[in-house]
C-alpha angles and dihedrals in degrees: 000000000000114000114217149181112257110260125245140151103278098234092052091048093052091047089052096043100039091042091063101255143318132261085016126213094194104213094039096043091044093052091043092049090052089055097048099034095095091048105040117133108244106228095181093051091048093049090050088050094047090049090054092044093050091049093052089049091050095049093044097039116134131189111266113222097199111019094178094051090049093054092047091050090053094053091045087057090050091054093048090050092052090052092052092045090055092048089051095048092046089049091211093152135049091222096079091142092060090049092049091050091051090048090052090052093050089048091056090052091047091050093051090056103038098086091052092045092052092053095043093052092043090053091048092050090047091051094051092046090052092048086056088052093249110138114137137338092262105041094109090057101038101022094224109149097204122124109244132208085030111244103252133146141166124216112222150099112331129214120250120241124227108211121196123195131170114256094229096056141015108257135123107244099168137009117190125182114230132190116281095228097066117137121229088250092056091044092052090045091055091049094047092050091047094048089056087067087068099260138105113251136184133179107215131191116237133218098201140004115216091173089077129069116245087033114241120235128187111259101216102058126112122267091257095051093043092056093045096048093046090050092046092050092052090048090054090057091044090051093049087069093054129074093259095051095041088058088050089055091053087051092051092049091051090239095116113006114209117158091184091059089049090052094048090048095048094042094046091051089050095050095050097041091052088055094046088047092055090049094050092050092047091051102042107015109030094163088065097041098094122094112278111256114267118251118261110281105248093170090250117111104206093183091053091047094050094050091049089050091051092048092050092048092051089052094050090050094046087058092049093250097138098154091047090050092052093046088050093051091052092048090052092045088057090047093051088050090057088051091054101261114118117204111170095207130006113195146123091287090053092058093041091059100038095037090067087076104075093198091059122096089235091067126082093187118121090211094098092055090047095050093048091048087052091048089054089056100041123064143203107048095241092056092052091048095050094041091057094038090060094054120106101190146020086254090064090055093050094046089050091053093047091049092056099046 
Protein backbone atom coordinates (compact mmCIF):
# COMPACT_ATOMS: atom_id res chain seq x y z
CA UNK A 1 0.00 0.00 0.00
CA UNK A 2 1.02 3.34 -0.69
CA UNK A 3 0.59 5.62 2.19
CA UNK A 4 -0.52 9.12 1.22
CA UNK A 5 -1.40 12.66 2.37
CA UNK A 6 -5.13 13.27 2.40
CA UNK A 7 -6.20 15.12 -0.77
CA UNK A 8 -7.62 18.62 -0.72
CA UNK A 9 -7.84 21.62 -2.98
CA UNK A 10 -4.52 23.34 -2.37
CA UNK A 11 -5.89 26.76 -1.52
CA UNK A 12 -8.26 25.35 1.09
CA UNK A 13 -5.49 23.25 2.57
CA UNK A 14 -3.18 26.23 2.90
CA UNK A 15 -5.91 28.30 4.50
CA UNK A 16 -6.52 25.52 7.02
CA UNK A 17 -2.90 24.72 7.80
CA UNK A 18 -1.51 28.24 7.80
CA UNK A 19 -4.48 29.49 9.72
CA UNK A 20 -3.57 27.27 12.64
CA UNK A 21 -6.19 24.55 12.37
CA UNK A 22 -9.82 23.96 11.57
CA UNK A 23 -12.82 23.36 13.80
CA UNK A 24 -10.56 24.63 16.52
CA UNK A 25 -10.64 23.60 20.13
CA UNK A 26 -8.54 26.54 21.35
CA UNK A 27 -6.58 25.01 24.24
CA UNK A 28 -5.93 21.70 22.49
CA UNK A 29 -5.08 23.22 19.11
CA UNK A 30 -2.88 25.89 20.67
CA UNK A 31 -0.94 23.28 22.63
CA UNK A 32 -0.67 20.97 19.64
CA UNK A 33 0.40 23.89 17.48
CA UNK A 34 3.21 24.69 19.89
CA UNK A 35 4.42 21.08 19.71
CA UNK A 36 4.50 20.85 15.91
CA UNK A 37 5.50 24.44 15.08
CA UNK A 38 9.24 23.72 14.63
CA UNK A 39 8.49 20.68 12.46
CA UNK A 40 5.64 21.75 10.17
CA UNK A 41 5.94 21.11 6.46
CA UNK A 42 6.12 24.44 4.61
CA UNK A 43 3.63 24.15 1.75
CA UNK A 44 4.34 27.59 0.33
CA UNK A 45 8.09 27.02 0.28
CA UNK A 46 7.62 23.66 -1.42
CA UNK A 47 5.30 25.09 -4.09
CA UNK A 48 7.82 27.84 -4.87
CA UNK A 49 10.57 25.22 -5.15
CA UNK A 50 8.37 23.03 -7.34
CA UNK A 51 7.64 25.94 -9.67
CA UNK A 52 11.35 26.61 -10.11
CA UNK A 53 12.04 22.89 -10.58
CA UNK A 54 9.33 22.52 -13.22
CA UNK A 55 10.57 25.62 -15.03
CA UNK A 56 14.10 24.21 -15.19
CA UNK A 57 12.76 20.90 -16.48
CA UNK A 58 10.72 22.65 -19.16
CA UNK A 59 13.60 24.86 -20.30
CA UNK A 60 16.09 22.01 -20.31
CA UNK A 61 13.78 19.36 -21.73
CA UNK A 62 15.08 17.15 -24.50
CA UNK A 63 13.42 14.62 -26.79
CA UNK A 64 13.64 11.10 -25.36
CA UNK A 65 14.40 8.50 -28.04
CA UNK A 66 13.27 5.51 -25.99
CA UNK A 67 10.93 6.56 -23.15
CA UNK A 68 10.25 3.03 -21.93
CA UNK A 69 13.95 2.14 -21.75
CA UNK A 70 14.62 5.37 -19.86
CA UNK A 71 12.00 4.51 -17.25
CA UNK A 72 13.29 0.95 -16.87
CA UNK A 73 16.86 2.21 -16.49
CA UNK A 74 15.71 4.56 -13.73
CA UNK A 75 14.00 1.82 -11.73
CA UNK A 76 16.96 -0.49 -12.24
CA UNK A 77 19.11 2.20 -10.60
CA UNK A 78 16.60 2.48 -7.75
CA UNK A 79 16.85 -1.27 -7.16
CA UNK A 80 20.63 -1.19 -7.17
CA UNK A 81 20.66 1.73 -4.73
CA UNK A 82 18.35 -0.08 -2.33
CA UNK A 83 20.62 -3.13 -2.38
CA UNK A 84 23.67 -0.98 -1.61
CA UNK A 85 21.85 0.88 1.17
CA UNK A 86 20.95 -2.47 2.74
CA UNK A 87 24.57 -3.64 2.58
CA UNK A 88 25.78 -0.41 4.15
CA UNK A 89 23.16 -0.56 6.91
CA UNK A 90 23.94 -4.21 7.59
CA UNK A 91 27.65 -3.38 7.74
CA UNK A 92 28.50 -6.77 6.29
CA UNK A 93 31.72 -5.60 4.72
CA UNK A 94 34.64 -3.54 5.91
CA UNK A 95 34.77 -1.57 2.67
CA UNK A 96 31.89 0.79 3.52
CA UNK A 97 33.62 3.71 1.83
CA UNK A 98 33.66 1.91 -1.53
CA UNK A 99 29.97 1.07 -1.21
CA UNK A 100 29.12 4.66 -0.33
CA UNK A 101 31.09 5.90 -3.34
CA UNK A 102 29.22 3.47 -5.60
CA UNK A 103 25.92 4.58 -4.08
CA UNK A 104 26.80 8.23 -4.72
CA UNK A 105 27.57 7.46 -8.37
CA UNK A 106 24.25 5.65 -8.80
CA UNK A 107 22.43 8.58 -7.19
CA UNK A 108 23.97 10.94 -9.74
CA UNK A 109 22.78 8.69 -12.56
CA UNK A 110 19.30 8.47 -11.04
CA UNK A 111 19.10 12.24 -10.56
CA UNK A 112 19.98 12.78 -14.21
CA UNK A 113 16.97 10.70 -15.28
CA UNK A 114 14.31 11.63 -12.73
CA UNK A 115 12.86 14.66 -14.56
CA UNK A 116 12.44 12.72 -17.79
CA UNK A 117 10.91 9.74 -15.98
CA UNK A 118 8.38 11.95 -14.20
CA UNK A 119 7.19 13.38 -17.50
CA UNK A 120 7.15 10.05 -19.32
CA UNK A 121 5.04 8.31 -16.68
CA UNK A 122 2.71 11.31 -16.35
CA UNK A 123 2.13 11.25 -20.12
CA UNK A 124 1.50 7.49 -20.05
CA UNK A 125 -1.03 7.81 -17.22
CA UNK A 126 -2.78 10.66 -19.06
CA UNK A 127 -2.98 8.60 -22.25
CA UNK A 128 -4.56 5.66 -20.45
CA UNK A 129 -7.00 7.92 -18.58
CA UNK A 130 -8.05 9.46 -21.87
CA UNK A 131 -8.45 6.03 -23.47
CA UNK A 132 -10.87 5.27 -20.63
CA UNK A 133 -12.74 8.50 -21.38
CA UNK A 134 -11.54 10.16 -18.16
CA UNK A 135 -10.55 13.77 -18.83
CA UNK A 136 -11.84 16.20 -16.21
CA UNK A 137 -14.67 16.43 -13.66
CA UNK A 138 -16.90 18.39 -16.04
CA UNK A 139 -16.32 16.77 -19.44
CA UNK A 140 -19.82 15.27 -19.53
CA UNK A 141 -21.31 18.72 -19.00
CA UNK A 142 -19.12 20.87 -21.22
CA UNK A 143 -17.70 18.26 -23.60
CA UNK A 144 -14.16 19.60 -23.26
CA UNK A 145 -11.78 16.67 -23.72
CA UNK A 146 -8.83 18.22 -21.89
CA UNK A 147 -7.21 16.47 -18.93
CA UNK A 148 -7.68 18.57 -15.81
CA UNK A 149 -6.03 18.83 -13.44
CA UNK A 150 -3.03 18.09 -15.69
CA UNK A 151 -1.30 14.85 -14.72
CA UNK A 152 1.91 16.05 -13.17
CA UNK A 153 4.04 14.75 -10.32
CA UNK A 154 7.49 15.05 -8.79
CA UNK A 155 9.40 12.18 -7.21
CA UNK A 156 11.17 13.20 -4.03
CA UNK A 157 11.19 13.31 -0.25
CA UNK A 158 7.68 13.29 1.17
CA UNK A 159 6.41 15.00 4.29
CA UNK A 160 5.46 12.96 7.30
CA UNK A 161 1.92 13.11 8.63
CA UNK A 162 1.02 13.49 12.30
CA UNK A 163 -2.27 11.68 12.94
CA UNK A 164 -4.26 12.45 16.09
CA UNK A 165 -7.02 10.16 17.36
CA UNK A 166 -8.97 10.18 20.63
CA UNK A 167 -7.94 7.41 23.01
CA UNK A 168 -11.52 6.25 23.62
CA UNK A 169 -12.38 5.61 19.97
CA UNK A 170 -10.71 5.22 16.59
CA UNK A 171 -11.20 8.42 14.62
CA UNK A 172 -8.88 10.88 12.92
CA UNK A 173 -9.23 14.25 14.68
CA UNK A 174 -6.24 16.06 13.21
CA UNK A 175 -3.74 15.36 10.43
CA UNK A 176 -0.77 17.71 10.23
CA UNK A 177 1.97 17.58 7.61
CA UNK A 178 5.50 17.61 9.02
CA UNK A 179 8.91 17.95 7.40
CA UNK A 180 10.23 14.90 5.62
CA UNK A 181 13.71 15.10 7.16
CA UNK A 182 12.69 14.36 10.75
CA UNK A 183 14.86 11.99 12.73
CA UNK A 184 13.37 9.09 14.67
CA UNK A 185 14.23 10.93 17.88
CA UNK A 186 12.26 13.99 16.73
CA UNK A 187 9.32 11.82 15.63
CA UNK A 188 9.12 10.08 18.99
CA UNK A 189 9.43 13.39 20.83
CA UNK A 190 6.50 14.84 18.86
CA UNK A 191 4.38 11.77 19.61
CA UNK A 192 5.25 11.83 23.31
CA UNK A 193 4.37 15.50 23.66
CA UNK A 194 1.13 15.05 21.71
CA UNK A 195 0.11 12.02 23.79
CA UNK A 196 0.45 14.15 26.93
CA UNK A 197 -2.51 16.15 25.63
CA UNK A 198 -4.67 13.09 26.28
CA UNK A 199 -4.82 11.75 22.73
CA UNK A 200 -3.30 8.95 20.67
CA UNK A 201 -0.77 10.13 18.11
CA UNK A 202 1.35 8.66 15.35
CA UNK A 203 3.73 10.12 12.80
CA UNK A 204 3.37 8.13 9.58
CA UNK A 205 5.43 8.01 6.41
CA UNK A 206 3.61 8.77 3.17
CA UNK A 207 3.82 7.34 -0.32
CA UNK A 208 2.27 10.29 -2.10
CA UNK A 209 0.97 13.77 -1.42
CA UNK A 210 -2.07 14.79 -3.45
CA UNK A 211 -2.48 18.03 -1.51
CA UNK A 212 0.43 19.47 -3.50
CA UNK A 213 0.59 20.43 -7.13
CA UNK A 214 2.45 18.91 -8.81
CA UNK A 215 1.68 15.92 -6.64
CA UNK A 216 4.60 14.44 -4.75
CA UNK A 217 5.45 10.74 -5.05
CA UNK A 218 8.10 8.75 -3.20
CA UNK A 219 11.28 8.32 -5.25
CA UNK A 220 12.29 4.82 -4.15
CA UNK A 221 9.16 2.80 -4.95
CA UNK A 222 8.88 0.12 -7.64
CA UNK A 223 7.67 0.93 -11.15
CA UNK A 224 4.26 -0.61 -10.40
CA UNK A 225 3.85 1.32 -7.15
CA UNK A 226 5.03 4.61 -8.65
CA UNK A 227 2.46 4.42 -11.45
CA UNK A 228 -0.37 3.51 -9.06
CA UNK A 229 0.55 6.21 -6.53
CA UNK A 230 0.85 8.90 -9.21
CA UNK A 231 -2.52 7.89 -10.67
CA UNK A 232 -4.15 7.81 -7.24
CA UNK A 233 -2.91 11.27 -6.29
CA UNK A 234 -4.28 12.66 -9.56
CA UNK A 235 -7.62 10.98 -8.85
CA UNK A 236 -7.76 12.63 -5.43
CA UNK A 237 -7.47 16.01 -7.11
CA UNK A 238 -10.09 15.05 -9.69
CA UNK A 239 -12.46 13.88 -6.95
CA UNK A 240 -11.99 17.09 -4.93
CA UNK A 241 -13.91 18.83 -7.72
CA UNK A 242 -16.82 16.38 -7.52
CA UNK A 243 -19.56 16.10 -4.81
CA UNK A 244 -17.91 13.16 -3.03
CA UNK A 245 -14.49 14.80 -2.90
CA UNK A 246 -15.90 18.17 -1.88
CA UNK A 247 -17.50 16.56 1.15
CA UNK A 248 -14.19 14.93 1.90
CA UNK A 249 -12.64 18.39 1.87
CA UNK A 250 -15.24 19.49 4.42
CA UNK A 251 -14.37 16.46 6.53
CA UNK A 252 -10.67 17.25 6.40
CA UNK A 253 -11.27 20.86 7.35
CA UNK A 254 -13.36 19.78 10.30
CA UNK A 255 -16.38 21.64 8.95
CA UNK A 256 -18.51 18.54 8.45
CA UNK A 257 -16.95 15.35 9.80
CA UNK A 258 -17.89 12.18 7.92
CA UNK A 259 -15.54 9.21 8.27
CA UNK A 260 -17.63 7.15 5.83
CA UNK A 261 -17.21 9.79 3.13
CA UNK A 262 -13.45 9.73 3.77
CA UNK A 263 -13.42 5.95 3.44
CA UNK A 264 -15.46 5.97 0.23
CA UNK A 265 -13.18 8.61 -1.29
CA UNK A 266 -9.95 6.85 -0.36
CA UNK A 267 -11.18 3.42 -1.41
CA UNK A 268 -12.61 4.66 -4.72
CA UNK A 269 -9.31 6.34 -5.60
CA UNK A 270 -7.45 3.14 -4.71
CA UNK A 271 -9.67 0.89 -6.83
CA UNK A 272 -9.53 3.14 -9.90
CA UNK A 273 -5.80 3.86 -9.64
CA UNK A 274 -5.03 0.14 -9.37
CA UNK A 275 -6.93 -0.47 -12.61
CA UNK A 276 -5.24 2.45 -14.34
CA UNK A 277 -1.87 1.18 -13.15
CA UNK A 278 -2.51 -2.27 -14.60
CA UNK A 279 -3.49 -0.71 -17.94
CA UNK A 280 -0.38 1.48 -18.04
CA UNK A 281 1.85 -1.51 -17.35
CA UNK A 282 0.08 -3.62 -19.98
CA UNK A 283 0.44 -0.92 -22.63
CA UNK A 284 3.97 0.33 -21.99
CA UNK A 285 5.68 -2.29 -19.80
CA UNK A 286 4.10 -5.65 -20.68
CA UNK A 287 6.91 -7.61 -19.05
CA UNK A 288 5.86 -6.06 -15.71
CA UNK A 289 2.09 -6.34 -16.21
CA UNK A 290 1.56 -9.68 -14.49
CA UNK A 291 0.56 -9.94 -10.86
CA UNK A 292 3.54 -9.69 -8.50
CA UNK A 293 4.57 -13.05 -7.04
CA UNK A 294 2.93 -13.83 -3.71
CA UNK A 295 5.14 -13.75 -0.62
CA UNK A 296 6.38 -17.09 0.67
CA UNK A 297 3.69 -18.90 2.64
CA UNK A 298 4.85 -18.87 6.24
CA UNK A 299 1.56 -20.13 7.59
CA UNK A 300 0.93 -16.73 9.20
CA UNK A 301 -1.88 -14.59 7.78
CA UNK A 302 -0.93 -10.98 8.54
CA UNK A 303 -4.12 -9.51 7.08
CA UNK A 304 -6.33 -11.80 9.14
CA UNK A 305 -4.34 -11.06 12.29
CA UNK A 306 -4.59 -7.28 11.79
CA UNK A 307 -8.32 -7.45 11.23
CA UNK A 308 -8.76 -9.52 14.40
CA UNK A 309 -6.67 -7.02 16.34
CA UNK A 310 -8.81 -4.15 15.06
CA UNK A 311 -12.03 -5.93 16.01
CA UNK A 312 -10.74 -6.66 19.52
CA UNK A 313 -9.55 -3.08 20.02
CA UNK A 314 -12.95 -1.72 18.97
CA UNK A 315 -14.59 -4.05 21.51
CA UNK A 316 -12.29 -2.90 24.32
CA UNK A 317 -12.92 0.76 23.53
CA UNK A 318 -16.69 0.24 23.27
CA UNK A 319 -16.57 -1.10 26.83
CA UNK A 320 -14.52 1.88 28.00
CA UNK A 321 -11.42 -0.27 28.59
CA UNK A 322 -8.89 2.18 27.13
CA UNK A 323 -5.85 0.98 29.08
CA UNK A 324 -6.60 -2.65 28.29
CA UNK A 325 -6.95 -1.79 24.60
CA UNK A 326 -3.57 -0.06 24.62
CA UNK A 327 -1.88 -2.91 26.48
CA UNK A 328 -3.42 -5.36 24.04
CA UNK A 329 -2.14 -3.40 21.02
CA UNK A 330 1.39 -3.32 22.41
CA UNK A 331 1.31 -7.06 23.12
CA UNK A 332 0.13 -7.69 19.57
CA UNK A 333 2.79 -5.37 18.16
CA UNK A 334 5.44 -7.45 19.90
CA UNK A 335 3.83 -10.63 18.59
CA UNK A 336 3.80 -9.29 15.02
CA UNK A 337 7.49 -8.45 15.39
CA UNK A 338 8.20 -12.05 16.38
CA UNK A 339 6.37 -13.12 13.22
CA UNK A 340 8.57 -10.85 11.08
CA UNK A 341 6.29 -7.80 10.73
CA UNK A 342 7.70 -4.58 12.15
CA UNK A 343 5.22 -1.90 13.21
CA UNK A 344 6.90 0.89 15.13
CA UNK A 345 3.80 1.93 17.05
CA UNK A 346 0.37 0.29 17.12
CA UNK A 347 -2.30 2.50 18.64
CA UNK A 348 -5.63 4.20 18.01
CA UNK A 349 -4.03 6.72 15.63
CA UNK A 350 -2.53 3.87 13.59
CA UNK A 351 -5.96 2.37 13.01
CA UNK A 352 -7.54 5.78 12.43
CA UNK A 353 -5.13 6.46 9.57
CA UNK A 354 -4.98 3.04 7.95
CA UNK A 355 -8.62 2.26 8.63
CA UNK A 356 -9.72 4.94 6.15
CA UNK A 357 -8.72 2.52 3.37
CA UNK A 358 -11.53 -0.02 3.35
CA UNK A 359 -9.45 -2.60 1.47
CA UNK A 360 -6.85 -2.63 4.24
CA UNK A 361 -6.89 -5.31 6.97
CA UNK A 362 -6.87 -2.50 9.57
CA UNK A 363 -10.35 -1.47 8.45
CA UNK A 364 -13.58 -3.05 9.64
CA UNK A 365 -15.66 -1.02 7.22
CA UNK A 366 -17.78 -2.92 4.66
CA UNK A 367 -17.37 -0.04 2.22
CA UNK A 368 -14.56 -1.78 0.32
CA UNK A 369 -16.73 -4.82 -0.33
CA UNK A 370 -19.63 -2.57 -1.36
CA UNK A 371 -17.53 -0.56 -3.80
CA UNK A 372 -16.06 -3.66 -5.40
CA UNK A 373 -19.54 -5.13 -5.71
CA UNK A 374 -20.64 -1.94 -7.44
CA UNK A 375 -17.60 -2.02 -9.74
CA UNK A 376 -18.58 -5.54 -10.82
CA UNK A 377 -21.95 -4.17 -11.92
CA UNK A 378 -20.88 -0.88 -13.51
CA UNK A 379 -18.69 -0.75 -16.58
CA UNK A 380 -16.77 1.04 -18.10
CA UNK A 381 -14.37 2.38 -15.48
CA UNK A 382 -15.32 5.99 -16.20
CA UNK A 383 -18.97 5.35 -15.41
CA UNK A 384 -18.05 3.63 -12.14
CA UNK A 385 -15.76 6.51 -11.16
CA UNK A 386 -18.27 9.25 -11.87
CA UNK A 387 -21.22 7.33 -10.39
CA UNK A 388 -19.47 7.10 -7.04
CA UNK A 389 -17.92 10.56 -7.35
CA UNK A 390 -21.42 12.07 -7.52
CA UNK A 391 -22.47 10.44 -4.23
CA UNK A 392 -22.80 12.49 -1.08
CA UNK A 393 -23.30 9.81 1.57
CA UNK A 394 -22.91 6.14 2.43
CA UNK A 395 -26.67 5.83 1.93
CA UNK A 396 -26.24 6.82 -1.72
CA UNK A 397 -23.80 3.94 -2.15
CA UNK A 398 -26.10 1.42 -0.52
CA UNK A 399 -29.12 2.60 -2.51
CA UNK A 400 -27.18 2.35 -5.77
CA UNK A 401 -26.15 -1.23 -5.01
CA UNK A 402 -29.73 -2.17 -4.13
CA UNK A 403 -31.06 -0.61 -7.33
CA UNK A 404 -28.73 -2.74 -9.46
CA UNK A 405 -29.47 -6.05 -7.73
